[in-house]
matplotlib code that plots the C-alpha trace (Angstrom):
import matplotlib.pyplot as plt

x = [122.6, 119.5, 121.4, 123.5, 120.6, 119.3, 122.9, 123.4, 120.1, 120.9, 124.4, 123.0, 120.5, 123.2, 125.5, 122.7, 121.7, 125.2, 125.7, 122.3, 123.1, 125.9, 123.9, 121.4, 117.8, 116.7, 118.8, 117.6, 114.1, 114.7, 116.2, 113.1, 110.8, 112.4, 112.8, 109.4, 107.3, 108.4, 110.2, 108.2, 104.9, 105.4, 103.8, 100.7, 100.3, 98.7, 96.0, 93.3, 94.6, 94.2, 90.6, 87.8, 86.3, 82.8, 84.1, 86.2, 83.6, 83.0, 86.8, 87.6, 84.9, 86.1, 89.8, 89.3, 87.1, 89.8, 92.4, 90.6, 89.6, 93.2, 94.4, 91.9, 92.9, 96.5, 95.6, 93.3, 95.0, 98.4, 99.2, 96.6, 96.9, 100.6, 100.3, 97.3, 99.2, 102.2, 99.9, 98.1, 101.4, 102.8, 99.8, 100.1, 103.8, 103.4, 100.7, 102.2, 105.9, 105.8, 103.6, 100.8, 102.9, 105.3, 103.1, 106.0, 108.0, 104.9, 104.7, 108.5, 108.5, 105.5, 106.9, 110.5, 109.7, 108.0, 109.9, 113.5, 114.6, 114.0, 116.3, 119.7, 118.4, 115.8, 116.8, 116.7, 113.3, 111.9, 112.8, 111.2, 108.0, 107.8, 108.1, 105.5, 103.0, 103.2, 102.6, 105.8, 104.5, 103.7, 106.8, 109.3, 107.0, 106.2, 109.9, 110.8, 108.1, 109.2, 112.9, 112.3, 109.8, 112.0, 115.1, 113.5, 111.9, 115.2, 117.0, 114.5, 114.7, 118.5, 118.3, 115.7, 117.7, 121.0, 119.3, 117.7, 120.7, 118.2, 120.5, 117.5, 116.1, 119.5, 120.3, 116.9, 117.0, 120.5, 119.6, 116.6, 118.9, 122.0, 121.0, 119.3, 115.5, 114.3, 117.1, 117.0, 113.2, 113.5, 116.1, 114.3, 111.0, 112.3, 114.4, 111.8, 108.5, 108.2, 110.6, 109.3, 105.7, 106.4, 107.7, 104.7, 102.3, 104.3, 103.8, 100.1, 99.6, 101.6, 104.2, 107.4, 109.6, 109.6, 109.6, 106.4, 104.9, 105.9, 104.4, 101.1, 100.9, 102.8, 99.8, 98.6, 102.1, 102.6, 99.3, 100.2, 103.5, 101.9, 99.3, 102.0, 103.8, 100.6, 99.7, 103.3, 103.2, 99.9, 101.1, 104.3, 102.4, 102.1, 105.5, 108.3, 110.7, 108.7, 108.6, 104.9, 104.2, 106.0, 104.3, 100.9, 101.3, 102.6, 99.9, 97.1, 98.0, 99.1, 96.0, 93.7, 96.3, 96.4, 92.7, 90.7, 92.8, 93.0, 89.2, 88.7, 91.7, 89.9, 87.9, 89.4, 90.6, 88.5, 90.0, 91.5, 91.4, 94.5, 94.4, 95.5, 93.6, 94.6, 96.1, 98.4, 99.2, 100.5, 102.8, 104.1, 104.6, 106.5, 108.7, 109.4, 110.2, 112.7]
y = [83.4, 83.9, 85.6, 87.6, 89.0, 91.4, 92.6, 93.3, 95.1, 97.4, 98.0, 99.1, 101.3, 103.0, 103.4, 104.9, 107.2, 108.5, 109.1, 110.9, 113.1, 114.8, 115.2, 117.8, 117.8, 116.0, 113.0, 113.1, 113.2, 110.1, 108.3, 109.1, 108.1, 104.7, 104.1, 105.4, 105.1, 101.6, 99.7, 101.3, 100.5, 96.7, 96.7, 98.6, 96.3, 93.7, 96.0, 94.2, 90.7, 91.3, 92.4, 89.7, 88.7, 89.8, 93.3, 93.8, 95.6, 98.3, 98.5, 99.0, 101.6, 103.7, 103.1, 104.4, 107.3, 108.4, 108.1, 110.4, 112.9, 113.1, 113.6, 116.3, 118.0, 118.0, 119.6, 122.3, 123.2, 121.6, 124.1, 122.5, 118.9, 118.6, 119.5, 117.3, 114.4, 114.9, 114.9, 111.7, 110.1, 110.9, 109.3, 106.3, 105.8, 106.2, 103.6, 101.1, 101.3, 100.7, 98.4, 99.9, 99.2, 101.9, 105.1, 107.5, 105.8, 105.8, 109.6, 110.1, 107.7, 109.4, 112.9, 111.9, 110.4, 113.5, 116.2, 115.2, 115.8, 119.6, 119.7, 120.1, 120.9, 123.6, 125.6, 122.5, 121.4, 124.9, 124.8, 121.3, 122.5, 125.5, 123.3, 120.9, 123.8, 125.2, 129.0, 131.0, 132.9, 129.8, 127.7, 129.3, 128.8, 125.2, 124.4, 125.9, 123.8, 120.7, 121.3, 121.7, 118.8, 116.6, 117.3, 116.5, 113.4, 112.2, 112.8, 110.7, 107.9, 107.9, 107.4, 104.7, 103.0, 103.1, 101.8, 98.9, 98.3, 98.7, 99.2, 99.6, 102.5, 104.2, 103.8, 105.0, 108.0, 108.9, 108.8, 111.1, 113.6, 113.6, 113.0, 115.6, 115.7, 113.6, 111.1, 111.0, 110.4, 107.7, 105.7, 106.3, 105.4, 102.1, 101.2, 102.2, 101.6, 100.0, 97.0, 96.0, 96.4, 94.3, 91.5, 91.8, 91.6, 88.7, 86.8, 87.6, 86.3, 83.2, 83.7, 81.9, 84.2, 87.7, 86.4, 84.5, 87.7, 89.7, 87.1, 87.3, 91.1, 91.7, 92.7, 95.3, 96.6, 97.1, 98.8, 101.1, 102.0, 102.7, 104.9, 107.0, 107.4, 108.5, 111.0, 112.3, 112.7, 114.6, 117.0, 117.8, 120.6, 122.4, 121.6, 120.8, 120.0, 116.8, 117.4, 118.1, 115.2, 112.8, 114.1, 113.9, 110.5, 108.9, 110.7, 109.6, 106.0, 106.6, 108.3, 105.4, 103.1, 105.4, 106.0, 103.2, 100.1, 100.4, 100.5, 97.3, 95.7, 95.8, 92.8, 89.6, 87.2, 84.0, 80.6, 79.7, 83.4, 85.3, 87.6, 86.9, 87.8, 91.2, 89.7, 87.6, 90.6, 92.5, 89.6, 89.5, 93.3, 93.3, 90.5, 92.3, 95.6, 93.9]
z = [87.8, 89.8, 92.6, 90.3, 88.3, 91.0, 91.7, 88.0, 87.8, 90.7, 89.4, 86.0, 87.8, 89.8, 86.8, 84.8, 87.7, 88.1, 84.4, 84.1, 87.2, 85.2, 82.1, 80.9, 82.0, 78.9, 79.7, 83.4, 82.1, 79.9, 82.8, 84.9, 82.1, 81.9, 85.6, 86.7, 83.6, 82.6, 85.4, 88.2, 86.7, 87.1, 90.6, 89.4, 86.4, 88.7, 90.0, 88.0, 89.0, 92.8, 92.5, 92.8, 89.4, 90.3, 91.2, 88.2, 85.9, 88.6, 89.2, 85.6, 85.2, 88.2, 87.2, 83.7, 84.8, 87.4, 84.7, 82.3, 85.0, 86.1, 82.5, 81.8, 85.1, 84.1, 80.7, 82.2, 85.5, 86.1, 88.8, 91.1, 89.7, 90.6, 94.3, 94.6, 92.9, 95.3, 98.3, 97.2, 96.4, 99.8, 101.5, 99.3, 99.9, 103.6, 103.9, 101.5, 102.4, 106.1, 108.3, 110.4, 113.5, 112.5, 112.1, 112.6, 109.8, 107.6, 107.9, 107.3, 104.3, 102.7, 103.1, 102.1, 98.7, 97.4, 99.3, 100.0, 96.4, 97.1, 100.2, 98.4, 94.9, 95.4, 92.3, 90.0, 91.4, 91.0, 87.3, 87.0, 88.7, 86.4, 83.4, 84.9, 85.0, 88.6, 88.6, 88.9, 91.9, 93.9, 93.1, 95.6, 98.5, 97.4, 97.0, 100.4, 102.2, 100.4, 101.2, 104.9, 105.2, 103.1, 105.1, 108.4, 107.0, 105.5, 108.8, 110.6, 108.1, 108.2, 112.0, 111.6, 108.9, 110.8, 114.0, 112.1, 109.8, 106.9, 103.8, 101.5, 103.5, 103.8, 100.1, 98.9, 101.2, 100.3, 96.6, 97.2, 99.1, 96.9, 93.3, 91.1, 91.7, 88.7, 89.1, 92.8, 92.9, 90.3, 92.3, 95.6, 94.1, 92.8, 95.9, 98.5, 96.8, 93.4, 93.8, 97.3, 96.1, 93.1, 95.3, 97.5, 94.5, 93.1, 96.4, 96.5, 93.0, 94.0, 91.2, 92.2, 90.2, 88.9, 85.4, 86.1, 87.5, 84.5, 82.2, 84.1, 84.1, 80.8, 78.7, 81.2, 81.7, 77.9, 77.7, 80.5, 79.0, 75.6, 77.3, 79.1, 75.7, 74.0, 76.8, 76.7, 72.9, 73.1, 75.8, 74.0, 72.2, 75.5, 76.9, 74.4, 77.3, 78.1, 81.9, 81.9, 79.6, 81.9, 85.0, 83.4, 81.9, 85.1, 87.2, 84.9, 85.7, 89.3, 90.6, 89.9, 91.4, 94.5, 94.9, 93.3, 93.9, 97.7, 98.0, 96.0, 97.7, 101.0, 100.1, 101.6, 99.0, 98.7, 98.9, 95.5, 94.4, 93.3, 96.4, 99.9, 103.1, 104.5, 107.6, 105.4, 103.3, 106.4, 107.1, 103.5, 103.5, 106.8, 105.4, 102.1, 103.8, 106.1]

ax = plt.figure().add_subplot(projection="3d")
ax.plot(x, y, z, "-o")
ax.set_aspect("equal")
plt.show()
């Protein structure tokens, strides 16, 4: 059963992605909300656990402050908040999803996750960006840049994946390229970033199984999901489609995860603490990414 569970999970994800791909935007949005806003948050739910106890008050203060600043930014000026969020996400994905010994792959991974969905679905992405709050005058140029950059990055990753026989990299990149933007990003995000990062966090917290990890981080995860739901509900008054609500809710939690956690995570874990020394983390990351 232990070995069958991951296969079953991936099978359900693929089936759901294929069904959502042929449905209206509302269904694709619901799929993205579940995949990114619930499943994908599991790795970020351990942000507090990997910080030393003595640094947690400062961490929480900055984390919550960044969350509210980001949320206010999305309400006041989403046309600027969205590009900033995509740029910060690209940097985060690049740094987290490939070891430092592969700088070229880091760049390609960071660009691909945020840009490749535009390569074959420019019109669909332009509509989504418009609903998310990007100004109509700036959307075409933004989509064009993303489409070219994403296509080049995807081609590089396909070559790297084929040469390394990396099925995860090939599958995630293919999903980003072929599936509709919201669905493709959701699958690519889980395959290339969220699931490997959850495994790394699980190992760092010395949880033998994923179930143990979820039990340890469950309260934070539930709180995060509730927060995204509340933010989404509040923003529905500005965007009945729900696209802006999803982006704002995810970004409000993601930006502290991208900006605050890495700073506090630089501290080397003490003996007996929940964290691991950075040198050990690099070994764990390389093992997980293989």
